[in-house]
N, C-alpha and C positions, 0 to 999 in steps of 0.2 A: 881503800876505805870502805866501810860499812855503809852501803847506801842508806840504808834504814835509821842510821843515827840522826839525831837532831842538829843541825847546823845555825849557828847564829847568823843571820843576815841582816841586811839594810836595804831599804827602798825610799826612794827620793820623788816626791811630788813637787813639780815644779809648776808655780803657779803664775800666769802671766797676765796683766791687763784688770788686775781684780776689781779696780773701783769702774771699769767700763763695761765690757766684755770680756768675762773672766775665761781663760783656757787655760787646761793643763796639758802636760808634756807626756805622750804614751807612744807604745810600739806592740807589734804583734808577734808574738812568740812564733818559731817554726812549727811546722805541721807535724816533725820528726821528735819534738823534744819531749822528753819523758816527762816532765813537770809542766803541766797547763800547756798542752800543746794548741797554736792557733789563738789562744786568747790574747786580747789588747791588755798590757799591765804598764804600771809605771817602771821606769829604770830601775834594776835592783839586782842584788845576788848575794851569794855567802861572802863570810868574812874568811881573807886569806891568811895564811901564816905572817905573811909580809906587813899585813895590816897594822900589827901589834906594835911594829917597830918605826912606823911612818911618822915623820915630824911634821906636826901641825903649825902651821903659821899663826893660828887662833885657836884657842879651845872650843871646844862645846860650852854655850853659856848657861848660868843658872835661869830658871830653875831645870833645865832641861838635862843636865848631868845628873843631876841628883835624883831625876826619874828614871833616866837609865840605868842607874846603879841600883835602882829597885829592884828585889827579885832578880838578881843577876850576878855573873861571877864577877868577883873584884877585878879593877881594873880593865873591864871590858869596853866602856865608854869611848876611849879614843880611837879601838880597833873599828868599833860601829862607825864612828865618824868616818874614818878613812875608808872603809867599804863603801860608804854611801857615795864619796866623792871619788874614788875610783870608778865603782860602776856605773854612775851618772856619765861620766867620761868614756867609759869604753861602749856603753851601749847607744849613746847620742853624740858623742864629741863635745859635749857640754864642758866649760871648766869652771868649777865652784874653787877660786883660788886668787891667791895675791902673787903681784911679781915678786920672784925669788929663784935662787939656783941651788942644785941639789949636788952635794958630794958624790954619793954612789948610787941611785935610785935601784930599788928592787927591779927585776924585771917586770915584772907585771905595772910599775909605774913608769917604766922608760918613755912611754908617749905621753905620759901627763907631764913629767917633767920636760921633755923637748919642747912644751908649750911655752916655756920660761915662768912657769908658776909653781908655788908651793900650795898644798891642800889649805882650805881657809874653813874651818868648822863653825866658826861663829852665828853665820846665819842660819844652821839646821836648828829647826824646831821640830821636838820629837812630840809626834801627834796620836801614834796609835801603835800597838803591840798584838801579834797574832801569831800562835803557836799551831801549826799544821796538824789536823787530826790525825789519829793512829790510822794506818792501815792504807796511808797514799805512797807513791814511789820513793816519794822525796818529801823530807821532814823538815821544816824551817822553824826557828823562832825568829821571827821578821819585825824589826822594828821601822816603822814608817817615819819619814823626815819629810817636813813641808820647807820649801823654799821659795822666794820670790824670782821670776826671772830678771830683775834689776840686780840680784846679786850675783849673776854671772859675771865670769870675765871674758866671754865669749859671744859670738855674734848667735843670738837665740834661732836665727833661722837658717844657721848652717851645720848640716851634720854631715860633713865630708870627713871629720876625723873619726865617725861612728864605725864600729865594729859591724861584723853580721849577725851578731846575737838576736838583734830585733830587727822587722823589717817594718815597712810603713810608718816610720818616726815621723810624728807629725803634733801639732797644737791642734786640741779638740776642743771645742765649745763646751763649757760645763754643764751649759743646759740642752745640749745634744749627746753628752757621752752615753747614757744609758740605752742607745741604740747600737752601740759597739758590743760584741761579746766577749764578756769579761767574766773573771770568777767572782764568785759570790762575796769572798771576804774584800776585792777591789771596790764592789757595789757599796759596801758598809763604810768603807774608809772614804769614800767620794761623799757619803752622807755626811761625815764628820765634817770634811773640808768645806763642802757647800754650806753649811750651816754657820763656819765661823769664817766664811770668804772677805767678809768686810772688817774682821777683828784682827789686827796683826801681833796681838799679844799673846802668850802661850797659854794653852786652856788650862782651867783650874785644875784637873787631873787629866791623866791620860787612860783610855781604855785600852783594857787587855783581854783579849780571848784566849784563854789558857786551856788547851783542848790537848789535857795528859791522858794515859792511859786508863785513869780510873773514873775521871768525871771531865766534864766542860764547866770552865767557870768563867765568869764574867766579873773581873775585877776593874779597879781604878787605882793608878799608880800616881801617887803623888810626892813621891819622893822621901827618904828617911830624914827625921829632923838631925840637924849637926848636933854631935856631942858636946856637953858643955867643958 
């Protein structure tokens, strides 16, 4: 695979205790990682081929689905949601799913399927999108999703099923998170989350940092209107 190509990706921000002492789920990337080594990040990663065919117990809810379709390849919404749920499980062991059985799960989904759940996309709230600037060793068109810890089907303090992709997986107090070493874009997204921590409704529009080869644009995704 051409490492310079732009890959679609999904990132999940899990918010806990939003009405009292808000905390978010983060982990640290390895020192040898090509992309953002040593940085504290949200769980997430690139969309895999199998994510396009994974059945969802519930679809992405409106208006999130329409905004995900805006300025994207047709039919990508389901794969983005699936990737978000898979990466959350792989990197933290947390399950966003409803009880259910699989016929034949793809290899990357066998661990998730073994929990006895199928992916549950309805809680995913699309809150941010960012395209990695040119010149980086990896480039991603990343969609950031927000969920509440109450939406999880797993124990939010049990990370025993997590892979070794992230270390120091932990709940970080929102008012202390800036003391961690984070990528710039993570700090920007956190500002958006902090401003909306007490508002459970989807934002009026979704910020999109579109850093392409010609220019850097700051756009707002509102979703294309439905055809008559």
